N, C-alpha and C positions, 0 to 999 in steps of 0.2 A: 148592620144587623143589630138588633137589640139583644140583651141577655135573654137566654132561652133555656127551656127544658128539653132534654132528649131522653127517650125511653132507653133504659139500660138493661134490656132483657138478657144481655150477655154477662152481666155482673154475677159473680158466684155467690148467690144467696140460696137458702133452702128453696126448693121448687115452688112452694106456695107463695113466696115473696118476689120471685124473679120479675114478674111482669109489673110489679108495683113500684119499682125503683126508677127514679128519674134523675139523671145527672144534670147539673146546673152549670152552664157555660157563660163566659163573658161575651161581649159584643163581637169579638173576632171569631168566636167559635173555637179558639185554640186553647184557652185556659179553662180547666174545670175548677169552678169556684166552690162547689159543694154538691150535695145530693139530698134527695128527700124520698121517703117511702110512703106511699099512699095505700093504706090497707082498706079494703071494702068494709063499710059499716052499713049493713042492710042493703037494700036495693038502690038507694039514692044518696048515699053518703060515703065519706072516707074518714078514717082515723089518720091524722097527720103523724107519721112516725119517722124516726131517724132524720129529722130536719137538721141539716148541718151545713155550716160554712166552714171550709178548711181554715185552720188557725192563721195562716199567713194572709188571708183575705178578710179577716174579721175587722170590725170597726170602721168599715167603709160604706155602710148602707146596703150591703148585699143581702142581708136577711129580709129587709123590706122588699127588695126587688124579687127575691125568691118567693116570698109569700104572694106578691102580686102575680107572678107566673103561675103559682099553684091555683090561685083564685080564678085566673083566666082559663086554665085547663079545666077546672071544675065546672065553670060555666059552659064551656064547649062540650063537656061530657054530660051536661044536664044533671049535675049533682046538686042536691038541695041543702046539704049540710057537710061541714067539716068539723071533726072533733079533735081536740088537742088536750092531752093530759101532761101536766108538768109538775115536777117536784117543786114545792114552795121555796126551796133553797136555790133554785135555778133562776137567778135574776135575769140573765140574758134571754132565756126562753120566754119568760113572762113579758118582757118588753115587746117581743114580736107579736 
C-alpha cells in the first residue's frame, strides 16, 4: 500500500471544516504522518490549509508525498486549482 489520504470526518473541528480534513498515513496504514485541510475555493478549487507533517516525521520527504496525494485527490475530484497562502518567513512551507 502507498502512503495515502483518509477522510477525517470524525476529527473534532468546527462543523464547516469537518469534511475538509484528510489524515495522511504511511504505507502500512498504521502511522499517521500528518494531515491537511482542503477548504473549498469557489466551485472548482481548494485552499490548501493546515498542511502539516508531524514533527517526528519531518525531513524524510513526506511533504512532497502528501502534496502528491493532494494533487491526485484534486484530479479525481475534478478540481482545477489549489491555492496556498504562506508567510514569507515560513521557509519549510515555501519549499513545498
